[in-house]
C-alpha positions, 0 to 999 in steps of 0.5 A, a space after each residue: 500501499 502506499 504511504 499517504 504522502 505517495 497518496 497525495 502525490 499521486 493525487 497532485 499528479 493526477 490533477 496535474 493531468 487533467 488539466 490537460 486536453 488531450 488526456 480530457 478530450 471526448 474520445 467519443 465519436 458520436 460527434 452529433 450525441 447531446 452529451 459529447 463531451 460532458 463524459 459525466 453526465 455521458 455515463 450517469 445516463 448509461 448507469 441510470 438506464 442500465 444502457 450499453 457501454 458508450 461507444 468511447 468504451 466502447 475499444 477497451 472491451 472488445 476483442 477481449 477474453 471473459 477472464 480480461 473483460 472480467 479484468 477490466 470492470 473489476 469483477 476478479 475475487 479478490 477485492 481491490 485496496 481502498 484508499 483509506 480515509 486518512 488519505 483522502 483528509 491529509 490530501 485537504 489538510 496539506 491543500 491547505 497548508 498549500 494555500 495560507 
C-alpha cells in the first residue's frame, strides 16, 4: 500500500493530468450526441438506464476474453485495496497548507 504522502503525490499528478486537454477530450466518435464532451453526464445516463457501454469505452472491451473483461471491470474474486479515509483527509490538510 502507498503511504499517505505517496497518495498525495499521486493526487497532485492526477490534478495536473486532468488539466491537459489531450487527456480530457471526449474520445467518442459520435459528435452529434447531445452529451458529446460531457462525459460525466453521459456515463450517468448509461448507468441510470443500465444501458450498453458508451461508444467511447467500447474499444476497451472489444476483442477481449471473459477473463480480460472481468479484469477491466474489476470483477475478480480479490477485493481491490481501498484508499483509507485518512489519506483523503491528509490530502485536504495538505491542500489547506499549500493555500496559506
